[in-house]
C-alpha positions as CSV (number, residue, x, y, z in Angstrom):
1,X,0.0,0.0,0.0
2,X,1.4,3.4,-0.9
3,X,2.0,6.0,1.7
4,X,-1.1,7.9,2.8
5,X,-1.0,11.6,2.0
6,X,-1.7,13.9,4.9
7,X,-5.4,14.0,5.5
8,X,-7.7,15.2,8.3
9,X,-9.2,12.8,10.9
10,X,-12.2,10.6,10.3
11,X,-15.3,10.9,12.6
12,X,-16.9,7.6,13.7
13,X,-20.5,8.2,14.7
14,X,-21.2,4.5,15.2
15,X,-22.1,3.1,18.7
16,X,-18.7,1.7,19.5
17,X,-15.9,2.6,21.8
18,X,-12.7,4.3,20.8
19,X,-11.2,0.9,20.0
20,X,-14.3,-0.4,18.3
21,X,-14.2,-2.5,15.0
22,X,-14.7,0.4,12.6
23,X,-12.2,2.6,14.4
24,X,-9.7,-0.3,14.3
25,X,-10.3,-0.7,10.5
26,X,-9.7,3.0,9.9
27,X,-6.5,3.1,12.1
28,X,-5.2,0.0,10.4
29,X,-5.3,2.0,7.1
30,X,-3.3,4.8,8.7
31,X,-6.2,7.2,9.4
32,X,-6.7,9.3,12.6
33,X,-10.1,8.6,14.2
34,X,-12.4,10.9,16.2
35,X,-14.9,9.0,18.2
36,X,-18.3,10.8,18.2
37,X,-20.9,8.1,18.9
38,X,-24.2,9.7,18.1
39,X,-26.3,6.7,19.2
40,X,-26.1,4.1,22.0
41,X,-27.5,0.7,22.3
42,X,-29.5,0.0,25.5
43,X,-31.3,-3.0,26.9
44,X,-35.1,-3.0,26.8
45,X,-38.1,-4.8,28.2
46,X,-37.7,-8.1,26.3
47,X,-41.0,-9.6,27.4
48,X,-42.4,-9.7,23.8
49,X,-39.1,-11.1,22.5
50,X,-39.1,-13.8,25.2
51,X,-42.7,-14.7,24.4
52,X,-42.0,-15.0,20.7
53,X,-38.9,-17.1,21.2
54,X,-40.8,-19.5,23.5
55,X,-42.8,-20.5,20.4
56,X,-40.1,-20.0,17.8
57,X,-41.0,-23.1,15.9
58,X,-44.3,-21.5,15.0
59,X,-42.4,-19.2,12.6
60,X,-41.2,-20.0,9.2
61,X,-38.6,-17.3,9.2
62,X,-36.6,-15.1,11.5
63,X,-35.4,-11.8,9.9
64,X,-32.3,-10.0,11.4
65,X,-31.5,-6.5,10.3
66,X,-28.6,-5.8,12.7
67,X,-26.0,-7.6,14.8
68,X,-27.6,-6.1,17.9
69,X,-30.8,-8.1,17.1
70,X,-28.7,-11.2,16.6
71,X,-27.0,-10.7,20.0
72,X,-30.4,-10.3,21.8
73,X,-31.8,-13.4,20.2
74,X,-28.7,-15.6,20.6
75,X,-28.5,-14.6,24.3
76,X,-31.8,-16.5,24.7
77,X,-31.6,-19.0,21.9
78,X,-27.9,-20.1,21.4
79,X,-28.7,-22.8,18.8
80,X,-30.5,-22.1,15.5
81,X,-34.1,-23.5,15.7
82,X,-34.6,-26.5,13.4
83,X,-36.9,-25.9,10.5
84,X,-36.9,-22.1,10.9
85,X,-35.2,-20.3,8.0
86,X,-33.0,-17.3,8.7
87,X,-32.7,-14.0,6.7
88,X,-30.1,-11.3,7.2
89,X,-29.7,-7.8,6.0
90,X,-26.1,-7.1,5.3
91,X,-22.9,-9.1,5.3
92,X,-21.9,-7.9,8.8
93,X,-25.2,-9.3,10.3
94,X,-24.8,-12.5,8.3
95,X,-21.2,-12.9,9.5
96,X,-22.2,-12.7,13.2
97,X,-24.8,-15.4,12.6
98,X,-22.4,-17.7,10.8
99,X,-19.7,-17.3,13.4
100,X,-22.2,-18.5,16.0
101,X,-23.2,-21.5,13.9
102,X,-26.4,-20.2,12.6
103,X,-27.3,-20.7,8.9
104,X,-28.2,-17.8,6.6
105,X,-30.8,-18.9,4.1
106,X,-31.5,-15.5,2.6
107,X,-29.0,-12.6,2.1
108,X,-29.8,-9.8,-0.4
109,X,-27.0,-8.4,-2.4
110,X,-27.5,-4.9,-0.9
111,X,-27.8,-4.2,2.8
112,X,-31.2,-2.5,2.7
113,X,-34.8,-3.3,3.6
114,X,-35.9,-2.8,0.0
115,X,-33.4,-5.4,-1.2
116,X,-34.5,-7.9,1.5
117,X,-38.1,-7.5,0.4
118,X,-37.1,-8.0,-3.3
119,X,-35.1,-11.1,-2.4
120,X,-38.2,-12.6,-0.6
121,X,-40.4,-11.6,-3.5
122,X,-38.1,-13.4,-5.9
123,X,-38.6,-16.7,-4.2
124,X,-42.2,-16.2,-2.9
125,X,-44.8,-18.7,-4.0
126,X,-48.6,-19.0,-3.5
127,X,-47.9,-21.6,-0.8
128,X,-46.0,-19.0,1.2
129,X,-49.1,-16.9,1.8
130,X,-49.8,-16.7,5.5
131,X,-46.4,-17.9,6.8
132,X,-45.3,-16.4,10.1
133,X,-42.2,-14.3,10.2
134,X,-40.4,-13.1,13.4
135,X,-38.7,-9.8,13.2
136,X,-36.6,-8.8,16.3
137,X,-35.8,-5.2,15.8
138,X,-34.6,-1.9,17.2
139,X,-36.9,0.4,19.0
140,X,-36.4,2.8,16.1
141,X,-36.8,0.2,13.3
142,X,-38.6,1.7,10.3
143,X,-41.8,-0.2,9.1
144,X,-40.3,-1.0,5.7
145,X,-39.4,-4.7,6.4
146,X,-42.6,-5.6,8.3
147,X,-44.8,-3.7,5.8
148,X,-43.1,-5.2,2.8
149,X,-43.4,-8.8,4.0
150,X,-47.0,-8.2,5.0
151,X,-47.7,-7.0,1.4
152,X,-46.3,-10.3,0.2
153,X,-48.8,-12.1,2.4
154,X,-46.7,-13.0,5.4
155,X,-47.9,-12.6,9.0
156,X,-45.1,-10.6,10.6
157,X,-44.5,-10.3,14.3
158,X,-42.1,-7.4,15.0
159,X,-40.8,-7.3,18.5
160,X,-38.4,-4.9,20.2
161,X,-35.1,-6.6,20.8
162,X,-33.0,-3.6,21.9
163,X,-33.3,0.2,22.2
164,X,-31.5,2.7,20.1
165,X,-31.0,6.0,22.0
166,X,-29.1,9.2,21.7
167,X,-25.6,9.1,23.1
168,X,-24.0,11.7,25.3
169,X,-21.4,13.6,23.2
170,X,-18.9,16.1,24.3
171,X,-20.6,18.8,22.2
172,X,-18.0,21.5,23.0
173,X,-15.2,19.4,21.8
174,X,-17.1,18.5,18.6
175,X,-17.8,22.1,17.9
176,X,-14.2,23.0,18.5
177,X,-13.1,20.6,15.9
178,X,-15.8,21.9,13.5
179,X,-14.7,25.5,14.0
180,X,-11.0,24.5,13.6
181,X,-11.8,22.7,10.3
182,X,-9.7,20.0,8.7
183,X,-11.9,17.0,9.4
184,X,-11.5,14.7,6.4
185,X,-14.7,12.5,6.5
186,X,-17.6,11.6,8.7
187,X,-18.7,7.9,8.7
188,X,-22.3,6.9,9.3
189,X,-23.4,3.3,9.8
190,X,-27.1,3.9,10.3
191,X,-29.8,6.5,9.6
192,X,-30.3,7.1,13.3
193,X,-26.6,8.2,13.6
194,X,-27.3,10.9,11.0
195,X,-30.4,12.2,12.7
196,X,-29.0,12.0,16.2
197,X,-25.7,13.8,15.3
198,X,-27.7,16.5,13.5
199,X,-29.9,17.0,16.6
200,X,-27.0,16.9,19.0
201,X,-24.8,19.4,17.1
202,X,-27.7,21.6,16.0
203,X,-28.5,22.2,12.4
204,X,-26.0,25.0,11.8
205,X,-23.0,23.1,13.1
206,X,-24.1,19.9,11.4
207,X,-24.2,21.7,8.1
208,X,-20.9,23.4,8.8
209,X,-19.3,20.0,9.6
210,X,-20.5,18.3,6.3
211,X,-19.7,21.4,4.3
212,X,-16.0,20.7,4.9
213,X,-15.9,16.9,5.5
214,X,-17.3,14.3,3.2
215,X,-20.1,12.1,4.6
216,X,-19.6,8.3,3.9
217,X,-22.6,6.0,4.4
218,X,-22.6,2.3,4.9
219,X,-25.6,1.8,2.7
220,X,-28.3,3.4,0.6
221,X,-30.8,3.9,3.5
222,X,-28.2,5.8,5.5
223,X,-27.3,7.8,2.4
224,X,-31.0,8.7,1.9
225,X,-31.1,10.1,5.4
226,X,-28.0,12.2,4.7
227,X,-29.6,13.4,1.4
228,X,-32.7,14.4,3.4
229,X,-30.4,16.7,5.4
230,X,-29.1,18.2,2.2
231,X,-25.8,16.3,1.8
232,X,-25.2,13.6,-0.8
233,X,-23.0,10.9,0.6
234,X,-20.5,8.5,-0.8
235,X,-21.8,5.0,-0.3
236,X,-19.5,2.2,0.9
237,X,-18.3,-0.2,-1.8
238,X,-19.7,-3.0,0.4
239,X,-22.2,-2.7,3.3
240,X,-19.7,-3.8,5.9
241,X,-17.5,-2.0,8.4
242,X,-14.4,-3.0,6.3
243,X,-16.1,-1.6,3.2
244,X,-17.0,1.6,5.0
245,X,-13.4,2.0,6.1
246,X,-11.9,1.2,2.7
247,X,-14.2,3.6,0.9
248,X,-13.3,6.4,3.3
249,X,-9.6,5.7,2.9
250,X,-9.8,5.8,-0.9
251,X,-12.0,8.9,-0.8
252,X,-9.5,10.7,1.3
253,X,-6.6,9.6,-0.9
254,X,-8.2,11.2,-3.9
255,X,-8.9,14.4,-2.1
256,X,-5.4,14.8,-0.6
């Protein structure tokens, strides 16, 4: 790998510590990282999840849209239930499942709800009408997956597996960096990270940040949220943390 030209630091807005997986990927590429976690993952009342998993064999499918949902389910159900097929959104989610010995029966090419629904539709048959699907999700999960599967004829049970909340940021430090300038890129791994960072900083500082630093999104849904805030984003070459890091690295090389 050629020497990296001098570039500004990269902001990580993902809910991870300063030595989290995305931060390690970026540092491994020689980039300086600023940890600005805009969201945090919290436990929730899992009564509905526990109830659903108690009769897990009533479901034909379990749909996972994040590694946090995987963790919540596997904490209660370590082994994959026989006869229940598994769908995953994104390579990162699928990788966690496979590492824990779970099969992945359906994995769309793109890490988006729309791609998942299209993948289901491509293999859907008349006999699938009325099948039950369990969807353990974030407290802020959009209705896209549940609504899309319901339109195909599935009976979807969406249960809250974890809570996504605003994180506590050192706003003064963030604003000092924005005022100083020189930030190279800001990475976003979820739509909620976009909306929460914008709210935490305030619209003026959020716009000032992204006027000087390129936003990089892990997928199209996250990119759509950035576009809604007035900023077109570069989309990661693959919807994984490694893909997000590599895309950020190459973007900064071309700008240096």
